[in-house]
C-alpha positions as CSV (number, residue, x, y, z in Angstrom):
1,M,10.9,-4.1,88.2
2,T,7.3,-3.8,89.4
3,T,6.0,-3.9,85.8
4,M,7.6,-7.3,85.4
5,F,5.8,-8.6,88.5
6,R,2.5,-7.2,87.2
7,R,2.9,-9.2,84.0
8,M,3.8,-12.5,85.7
9,P,0.2,-13.7,86.1
10,A,-0.6,-12.9,82.5
11,I,2.5,-14.8,81.3
12,G,1.5,-17.8,83.5
13,F,-1.9,-17.7,82.0
14,L,-0.6,-17.6,78.4
15,L,1.8,-20.5,79.1
16,T,-1.0,-22.6,80.6
17,G,-3.2,-21.9,77.6
18,A,-0.4,-22.8,75.2
19,L,0.2,-26.1,77.0
20,L,-3.5,-26.9,76.9
21,L,-3.7,-26.0,73.3
22,A,-0.7,-28.3,72.5
23,A,-2.2,-31.1,74.5
24,C,-5.5,-30.9,72.7
25,G,-4.1,-31.0,69.2
26,G,-3.1,-27.4,68.5
27,T,-5.2,-25.2,66.3
28,E,-6.0,-27.8,63.7
29,S,-9.5,-27.8,62.6
30,G,-11.6,-30.6,61.2
31,G,-10.7,-34.0,60.3
32,G,-8.2,-36.4,61.7
33,T,-10.1,-39.1,63.6
34,E,-7.0,-40.9,64.6
35,S,-5.4,-38.1,66.6
36,G,-8.7,-36.6,67.6
37,G,-9.9,-39.9,69.0
38,A,-6.7,-40.3,71.0
39,T,-6.9,-36.8,72.3
40,N,-10.6,-37.3,73.3
41,E,-9.7,-40.5,75.1
42,A,-6.9,-38.7,76.9
43,V,-9.1,-35.9,78.0
44,T,-11.8,-38.3,79.1
45,A,-9.3,-40.3,81.2
46,T,-7.9,-37.1,82.7
47,T,-11.4,-35.8,83.5
48,T,-12.4,-39.1,85.1
49,A,-9.2,-39.2,87.2
50,M,-9.9,-35.6,88.4
51,A,-13.4,-36.5,89.4
52,E,-12.2,-39.2,91.8
53,P,-9.9,-38.0,94.5
54,A,-6.5,-39.7,94.7
55,G,-6.6,-42.7,96.9
56,A,-10.4,-42.8,97.0
57,A,-11.4,-46.5,97.2
58,K,-14.8,-47.9,96.4
59,V,-16.5,-49.9,99.1
60,S,-19.5,-52.2,99.1
61,A,-22.8,-50.6,100.1
62,N,-24.0,-54.0,101.3
63,T,-21.0,-55.3,103.2
64,A,-18.8,-52.4,104.3
65,T,-18.9,-51.5,108.0
66,E,-20.2,-48.1,108.9
67,A,-16.6,-47.1,109.8
68,E,-15.4,-48.2,106.3
69,L,-18.2,-46.3,104.6
70,E,-17.4,-43.2,106.6
71,A,-13.7,-43.5,105.8
72,A,-14.5,-43.8,102.0
73,F,-16.8,-40.8,102.1
74,E,-14.2,-38.7,103.9
75,A,-11.6,-39.7,101.3
76,A,-14.0,-38.7,98.6
77,G,-14.5,-35.3,100.2
78,I,-18.1,-35.8,101.1
79,P,-19.3,-33.4,103.9
80,N,-20.9,-35.0,107.0
81,A,-19.4,-38.4,106.1
82,G,-20.5,-40.0,109.3
83,K,-24.1,-39.0,108.9
84,W,-24.2,-40.4,105.3
85,A,-22.4,-43.6,106.3
86,E,-25.1,-44.1,108.9
87,E,-27.9,-43.6,106.4
88,V,-26.3,-45.9,103.8
89,H,-25.8,-48.6,106.4
90,E,-29.4,-48.2,107.7
91,Y,-31.2,-48.8,104.4
92,R,-29.4,-52.0,103.4
93,P,-29.6,-54.3,101.5
94,Y,-29.3,-52.7,98.1
95,P,-30.2,-54.7,94.9
96,A,-27.1,-56.1,93.2
97,D,-28.7,-55.5,89.8
98,D,-29.1,-51.7,90.4
99,P,-25.6,-50.2,90.0
100,D,-27.1,-46.7,90.0
101,F,-28.5,-47.2,93.5
102,G,-32.0,-46.0,92.8
103,K,-33.3,-47.2,96.2
104,L,-30.4,-45.5,98.0
105,R,-30.9,-42.3,96.0
106,E,-34.6,-42.1,97.0
107,E,-33.8,-42.7,100.7
108,L,-31.0,-40.1,100.8
109,A,-33.1,-37.5,99.0
110,K,-35.3,-37.3,102.0
111,Y,-32.5,-35.6,103.9
112,H,-32.1,-32.8,101.3
113,P,-28.4,-33.2,100.6
114,G,-26.5,-30.5,98.9
115,P,-25.9,-30.4,95.2
116,G,-23.8,-33.4,94.0
117,V,-23.6,-35.1,97.4
118,V,-25.7,-38.2,96.5
119,D,-23.7,-38.5,93.3
120,K,-20.4,-38.5,95.2
121,I,-21.8,-41.0,97.7
122,V,-22.9,-43.4,94.9
123,A,-19.6,-42.9,93.1
124,T,-17.8,-44.4,96.1
125,L,-20.0,-47.5,96.4
126,T,-20.3,-50.8,94.7
127,P,-23.4,-53.0,95.0
């Protein structure tokens, strides 16, 4: 009985691998652009969906209130959401023709945010 329980994680790992292999087109090599393209699009869509937390809404960097910014940052899992909302609010306005928020990135870099924090902040904003 204990041997069966020791093998359970391995069985789960193998089943997960088999499902992923099937979802990605099996063990075929080379060629088929039709199925390969569809698979790549599905993987890209799944990766994009995983990058944005469920229910995470984008807010305007120029018009959202500080409370709305903070709520959006919290929903996106950004640490110290209140501090970052205050900073985003303080350095307004942001140019509408700069969707990458170069000005905001420069301002936030002064505070030495952790890895990926500025990218997460920008991902929750619209100009």
